[in-house]
C-alpha positions in Angstrom: 96.2 41.8 -33.4 93.5 42.7 -35.7 93.9 45.1 -38.5 90.1 46.0 -38.5 88.9 49.5 -37.6 85.9 48.3 -35.5 82.8 50.6 -34.8 83.6 50.7 -31.1 86.0 49.4 -28.5 83.6 46.6 -27.5 84.7 43.1 -28.2 83.1 41.6 -31.3 82.3 37.9 -31.8 83.1 36.8 -35.3 80.1 35.7 -37.3 81.0 32.7 -39.5 77.7 31.6 -41.0 73.9 32.3 -41.2 70.7 30.6 -42.3 67.2 32.1 -42.2 67.0 34.5 -39.3 70.0 32.7 -37.5 73.6 33.6 -37.2 76.4 31.6 -35.7 79.7 32.9 -34.3 83.1 31.3 -34.3 82.5 29.6 -30.9 79.4 27.9 -32.2 76.8 30.1 -30.4 73.5 30.6 -32.2 71.8 34.0 -32.4 68.2 34.7 -33.5 68.5 37.9 -35.3 65.4 39.9 -34.2 66.6 43.1 -35.9 67.6 41.5 -39.2 71.1 43.4 -38.6 69.6 47.0 -38.8 66.2 45.8 -40.5 68.1 44.7 -43.6 68.0 41.0 -43.9 64.4 40.9 -44.7 64.1 37.4 -46.4 66.5 35.6 -44.1 70.1 34.5 -45.0 71.4 31.6 -47.1 69.1 31.9 -50.1 70.8 30.0 -52.9 68.7 31.5 -55.5 69.8 35.0 -54.7 73.5 34.0 -54.6 73.1 32.2 -58.1 71.6 35.4 -59.5 74.5 37.4 -58.2 77.0 34.9 -59.5 75.3 34.8 -63.0 75.5 38.6 -63.1 79.2 38.8 -62.0 80.0 36.3 -64.8 78.1 38.3 -67.4 78.7 41.8 -66.6 80.4 42.8 -63.3 80.7 46.6 -63.6 79.7 49.5 -65.9 79.9 53.2 -65.1 76.5 55.0 -64.9 77.9 57.9 -66.9 78.6 55.5 -69.7 76.2 52.7 -69.9 73.0 51.3 -68.5 72.6 47.5 -68.3 69.7 44.9 -68.8 69.9 44.1 -65.0 69.4 47.8 -64.1 66.6 48.3 -66.8 64.7 45.2 -65.8 64.9 45.7 -62.1 63.9 49.3 -62.2 60.8 48.5 -64.1 59.8 45.6 -61.9 60.5 47.6 -58.8 58.3 50.6 -59.8 55.6 48.0 -60.6 55.9 46.5 -57.2 55.7 49.9 -55.4 52.9 51.1 -57.6 54.8 54.0 -58.9 53.7 54.3 -62.6 56.0 56.7 -64.5 58.5 57.0 -61.7 62.2 56.6 -62.3 64.6 54.5 -60.0 68.1 56.0 -59.3 70.2 53.1 -57.8 73.1 53.7 -55.3 74.8 51.6 -52.7 73.3 52.5 -49.3 70.6 54.5 -47.6 72.8 57.5 -46.8 73.7 57.8 -50.4 70.1 57.6 -51.3 69.1 60.4 -48.9 72.0 62.5 -50.3 70.5 61.9 -53.7 67.0 62.9 -52.7 68.4 66.1 -51.2 70.4 67.0 -54.2 67.5 66.2 -56.6 65.1 68.4 -54.7 67.5 71.2 -54.7 68.2 70.8 -58.5 64.4 70.4 -59.3 63.8 73.8 -57.9 66.8 75.4 -59.4 65.6 74.1 -62.9 62.2 75.7 -62.3 63.9 79.1 -61.7 63.4 78.9 -57.9 67.0 78.5 -56.8 66.2 80.3 -53.6 64.5 77.1 -52.3 67.4 75.3 -50.4 65.8 74.4 -47.0 65.0 70.6 -46.2 62.6 70.3 -43.4 62.8 67.1 -41.3 61.6 66.1 -37.9 63.0 65.6 -34.5 63.8 62.8 -33.8 64.6 61.3 -37.0 67.6 59.4 -38.8 68.2 59.8 -42.4 71.8 58.5 -42.6 75.5 58.8 -41.5 76.8 60.9 -44.4 77.1 64.6 -43.6 74.1 65.8 -45.5 72.1 62.8 -44.4 73.2 63.5 -40.8 72.2 67.2 -41.1 68.9 66.2 -42.1 68.5 63.8 -39.2 67.0 65.0 -35.9 69.1 62.6 -33.7 71.1 64.5 -31.2 73.8 62.1 -30.0 74.8 61.2 -33.6 74.7 64.8 -34.8 76.6 66.6 -31.9 80.1 66.1 -32.8 79.5 67.2 -36.4 77.2 70.2 -36.0 80.1 72.8 -36.7 80.3 71.3 -40.3 76.6 71.9 -40.8 74.6 75.0 -42.0 71.8 74.5 -39.5 69.7 77.2 -41.2 69.3 74.8 -44.0 67.9 72.0 -42.0 64.9 73.1 -40.0 63.3 70.6 -37.8 59.6 69.9 -37.0 58.6 68.3 -33.6 57.8 64.6 -33.6 54.1 63.6 -34.5 51.9 62.5 -31.6 50.2 59.2 -32.6 47.5 60.0 -29.8 46.4 63.3 -31.4 44.3 64.0 -34.5 46.7 63.5 -37.4 45.5 66.1 -39.7 45.6 68.7 -37.0 49.2 67.5 -36.0 50.4 68.0 -39.6 49.3 71.5 -39.4 52.5 72.3 -37.6 54.3 71.8 -40.9 52.2 74.6 -42.5 53.1 76.9 -39.5 56.8 76.1 -40.0 56.9 76.7 -43.8 55.0 79.9 -43.4 57.6 81.0 -40.7 60.6 80.3 -42.9 59.0 81.6 -46.1 57.6 79.1 -48.5 59.8 80.5 -51.2 62.9 79.1 -49.3 61.7 75.5 -48.7 62.7 72.8 -51.1 61.3 69.7 -49.4 59.8 68.1 -46.4 61.4 64.7 -45.6 60.1 62.2 -43.2 60.2 58.5 -42.3 56.6 57.3 -42.5 57.4 55.0 -39.7 60.3 56.1 -37.6 63.2 53.8 -37.1 66.3 54.0 -35.2 65.5 57.3 -33.4 62.1 56.7 -32.0 61.3 52.8 -32.5 58.4 52.2 -34.8 56.7 55.6 -34.2 53.9 56.3 -36.6 51.5 59.3 -36.7 47.7 58.9 -36.5 45.5 58.6 -39.6 45.1 61.9 -41.6 48.7 63.1 -40.9 50.4 62.3 -44.2 47.3 63.1 -46.1 47.5 66.6 -44.8 51.3 66.7 -45.2 50.9 65.9 -48.8 48.2 68.8 -49.2 50.5 71.2 -47.4 53.5 70.4 -49.5 51.5 70.7 -52.7 49.9 74.0 -51.7 53.4 75.4 -50.8 55.3 74.1 -53.8 57.3 72.0 -51.5 58.4 68.4 -52.5 57.4 65.7 -50.2 60.2 63.0 -49.7 59.2 59.8 -47.9 62.3 58.0 -46.4 61.4 54.4 -46.6 64.8 53.0 -46.2 63.7 51.0 -43.2 60.0 50.9 -43.4 59.6 50.1 -47.2 59.8 46.9 -49.2 57.2 45.1 -47.2 58.6 45.7 -43.7 55.6 47.3 -42.5 53.1 45.1 -44.2 52.5 47.0 -47.3 55.2 47.6 -50.2 55.5 51.3 -48.9 54.5 52.1 -45.3 53.3 55.6 -46.6 50.4 53.9 -48.4 48.8 53.0 -45.1 47.8 56.6 -45.0 44.9 56.6 -47.6 47.3 55.9 -50.5 49.5 59.1 -50.2 52.2 59.0 -52.9 55.5 61.1 -52.3 57.4 63.1 -55.0 60.5 61.2 -54.1 60.8 57.9 -52.2 64.1 56.9 -50.6 64.7 53.2 -50.6 67.3 50.9 -49.1 68.0 48.1 -46.6 65.3 45.5 -47.8 65.9 46.2 -51.5 68.7 43.6 -51.7 68.0 42.3 -48.1 71.7 42.3 -47.1 72.9 40.2 -50.2 74.5 43.3 -51.8 74.7 46.9 -51.2 71.7 48.4 -52.8 69.5 51.6 -52.3 68.1 54.2 -54.4 65.4 56.8 -54.8 62.1 56.6 -56.8 61.3 60.0 -58.4 58.1 61.2 -60.0 58.0 61.9 -63.7 57.4 65.6 -62.9 60.7 65.7 -61.0 62.6 63.7 -63.5 61.2 65.6 -66.6 61.9 69.0 -64.9 65.6 68.1 -64.4 66.1 66.4 -67.8 64.3 69.2 -69.7 66.3 71.8 -67.8 70.1 71.0 -67.8 69.7 67.5 -69.2 71.5 65.7 -66.3 71.1 65.0 -62.6 74.4 66.9 -61.4 75.2 64.0 -59.0 76.6 60.5 -59.0 78.5 57.6 -57.3 80.9 55.2 -58.8 78.9 52.0 -58.0 75.5 53.5 -58.7 73.3 50.8 -60.6 75.9 48.1 -60.0 74.8 45.1 -62.1 75.5 42.5 -59.3 73.7 44.4 -56.7 70.5 45.1 -58.9 70.7 41.5 -59.8 70.4 40.6 -56.2 67.5 43.0 -55.7 65.6 41.4 -58.5 66.1 37.9 -56.9 65.0 39.3 -53.4 61.9 40.9 -55.2 61.2 37.4 -56.7 61.3 35.9 -53.1 59.2 38.7 -51.6 56.4 38.3 -54.2 56.6 34.5 -54.7 56.4 33.7 -51.0 53.9 36.5 -50.2 56.2 37.9 -47.5 54.5 41.3 -47.6 51.3 39.8 -46.4 53.2 37.6 -44.0 54.8 40.7 -42.5 51.3 42.2 -41.9 49.9 38.9 -40.4 52.9 37.8 -38.2 53.5 41.3 -37.1 50.2 41.6 -35.7 50.8 38.5 -33.6 54.1 39.6 -32.4 52.7 42.8 -31.4 50.1 40.9 -29.4 52.9 38.9 -27.8 54.7 42.2 -26.9 51.5 43.4 -25.1 51.5 40.3 -23.1 55.1 40.9 -22.1 54.2 44.4 -21.2 51.9 43.1 -18.5 54.8 41.3 -16.8 57.6 44.0 -17.3 56.5 47.4 -16.1 59.6 49.1 -17.6 57.8 48.5 -21.0 55.9 51.6 -21.3 54.5 51.2 -24.6 54.5 48.7 -27.4 53.7 49.7 -31.1 54.3 48.9 -34.6 53.2 48.1 -38.2 53.9 44.7 -39.8 57.3 43.5 -38.7 58.7 46.8 -37.6 57.9 46.9 -33.8 58.9 49.1 -31.0 59.1 49.0 -27.2 59.3 52.3 -25.3 61.1 51.9 -22.1 61.1 54.1 -18.9 60.1 54.5 -15.2 56.9 52.7 -14.5 56.1 55.0 -11.6 56.2 58.2 -13.7 55.5 56.8 -17.1 58.4 58.8 -18.4 61.9 58.1 -19.6 64.7 57.7 -17.1 66.9 60.9 -16.4 69.8 58.9 -17.8 69.9 56.6 -20.9 71.2 53.1 -20.7 68.3 50.8 -20.0 67.8 49.9 -23.7 71.6 49.1 -23.9 71.5 46.9 -20.9 68.5 45.0 -22.2 70.1 44.6 -25.6 73.4 43.3 -24.0 71.3 40.7 -21.9 69.3 39.7 -25.1 72.6 39.1 -27.0 73.9 36.9 -24.1 70.5 34.9 -24.5 71.1 34.6 -28.2 68.8 37.2 -29.3 69.7 40.2 -31.3 67.6 43.5 -30.8 68.2 47.1 -31.9 68.5 49.2 -28.7 68.4 53.0 -28.9 68.0 56.2 -26.8 67.4 60.0 -27.3 63.8 59.7 -28.4 62.6 62.1 -25.7 65.2 64.9 -25.9 68.0 63.8 -28.1 69.7 62.0 -25.1 67.1 60.4 -22.8 64.3 58.2 -23.9 65.2 54.4 -24.2 63.7 52.0 -26.7 64.1 48.7 -28.5 63.4 48.2 -32.2 62.5 44.7 -33.6 62.6 43.9 -37.2 63.0 40.1 -37.8 63.1 38.6 -41.2 59.8 38.7 -43.0 60.2 34.9 -43.5 60.1 34.2 -39.8 58.1 31.2 -38.7 55.5 31.0 -36.0 57.9 29.0 -33.9 60.8 31.4 -34.4 58.5 34.3 -33.3 57.6 32.5 -30.2 61.4 31.9 -29.6 62.0 35.7 -30.1 59.5 36.5 -27.4 60.9 34.0 -24.9 64.3 35.3 -25.2 63.0 38.9 -25.0 61.2 38.0 -21.9 64.3 36.6 -20.4 66.3 39.8 -21.3 63.7 42.2 -20.0 64.3 40.9 -16.4 67.6 42.8 -16.4 65.9 46.1 -16.1 63.6 45.2 -13.2 
């Protein structure tokens, strides 16, 4: 009997090795990972140079506590990462995972306003649907009904107002005006921040607002004294074909960016936030410290992995590859859509791609969820890993598939992905 506390009662094959975008289980079966785990393994697995960088870091300095020391690994990586993201003057706060990073951004926004003498600003506006993490604060910020439902008694819902999803078919600037209306109804003096995924991930596969949306959002936040937090945990680090997905909206820059997943590409737990100089200085010139912390924040081995991953991203031009190969995969998905009527919509940016599933006769989601899960199971049986989800329509209904293969995927592997997905989609017909 296993001693593992599994995530569900489903049977789990045991993965024993991986190379590039492939994993093998203990029976010898090979899987093409079309979702990079949960859009994490961005450069593929088995990179010896990353493993060596981690080993060297562990031999040199395995751990220091962030309340006592910095480290050369953290200093060097932070500087290089801010340059890669084109964040001059920004500061990087390193943690272990996306949920920790979201919690850090929420707390930083709260403290920023308190240091400015506006402690009445406590509300964090987010969108429905959205997903910002599994910890209680990050989940409260999320607009994902099924994942929140059990824990809502533990949340002060007044602190987490939700904005409706953007419509990619509407005028983006006009669509964003809903944020101004909501801020006004709540009272701008009570709102600390607006947080959004530039390209939505797990809750509404690869949904992106129209042009003009984030430009207007940034203006509304600035006019209202509200911080704009971009959750780039999934969409950042080249996943969408640019270092940050948000920059595809006329170069908009957030006050705080939440980062994760692709930072260390699965080789080590690493996430964090990038905060503007204004936010950082306000906190440090106020109480002199960010009133927050985690034991493994800035872990030397993790940031060494991050630096090695960044070396691969830049050296192999994987951001550009994400943009180019993503466009070809999107065309391949459109071709599949002509043969599988339950594919209502395909969309995406770079190698963050989504398939909206539903009833071809009505063009709407099915009354009961489950299609995405069935297709995901069929894909797994065919040796393809995808990221199925539901709840995009109303928190329960609305099936979709999210695809996010490694940015290092080859043309041949992209073709294999489409072939296996084609076979899996037949289960829904």
